[in-house]
N, C-alpha and C positions, 0 to 999 in steps of 0.2 A: 250949373245945370245938374251936376251929380248930387249936390246938397238938396236941390228942389225935389228930385226923384226920390231920394232917400226919405225925405219928409213925407211925401205922398205914400210911399210903401209903408212907413211906420204908422201912418194915420189910417189908411184904408186897406192895408194888406192883411194876409192871413199869417198867424204865427206858426212857423214850422221849425223842424230841426233838420239842419243840413249836416250830413255825415260825410267826411272826407277822410278815408283811412281810419285811424284811431281817434281822430278829433271830431267833435261835434259842436255846432254853433246854433244858437237860437236866433232866427232871423224872421223878418216880416217880408212876405213876397206876394205877388199875384200868382195864383195857381188855379187855372181853369181848364176844363175839358175842351179839346178841339172838336168842333162839330163838323161832320162831313155830310153834305146833302144826301149822298147815296145811303149812308147809314141811317140818317134821320127818317128816310122813307121806307127802309127795309126792316129796321129794328122795331120789334113790337113791344119790348119791355123797357121802359125808361124809369130811372130812379126819380124820387120826388123833385130833385133839382134839375132834371132834364139831362143828366149825365148818361152818355152812352157807355155801357160797361167796358167794352173792349177797346176803347179809344186811347188816344194819346192826350197828354196834358201839357199846356204851355206854362213855363216857369219864367217869371220876370222878378229878378231879385237884385240885391245890392252888389256892388263891385268888391266889397271887402266884408266878408270873404266872398270871393267869386266862386260860383259853382263850376265844377268840371265834369266832363263826361265820365261816367262810372260812379259818381257820387250818389248817395241815397238821400232822398227827401222824405221825411216822416210827416204825414198830415193826418191828424186824428187817428192814430194807431195803425195807419196804412203806410206801407213802404213803397216808394216810387223810385225807379232807376232813371237817372239822367242819361239819356243816350247821346245828346248833342248839346253843346253850349257855345255861346259866342258873347264877347264883350261888345256892346254897342257903344260907339265913341262919337264924340263931337270934336271940335278943334282943340279943346282943352284936355282931352283924355277920355277914359272910360266913363260912361254915364250910368249904365245898368248892365246886368247880365241876363241874357235871354237863353232859354233852353227848352228842350222837348223831353218829356218823361213818359214812361209807361209804368203801369202798376207791376211791382215785382211779383213774379210767379205767374204773370199773364203772358199774352202773346206779344 
């Protein structure tokens, strides 16, 4: 299962840089804004892709290297702080790493 998810991430994911301490890794991940109904109806300004500027972002990436809370994810010259991460597992071990991010310097 882990190899299948890795292949999907490499084929359809976004190339990002994952920084853990002094080390950095080039990885392919799914990185998408979290949409909240309350924000969708109250927010007047949307970016061209529908991103809500002060939102959170979902990170789905490989297990090696596995992202950790406190790591930085660089996407198109923007830095995002991983606030929470978890390894999603099946009976054979970790399948992918899931996380929640916020833009650095934001709320």
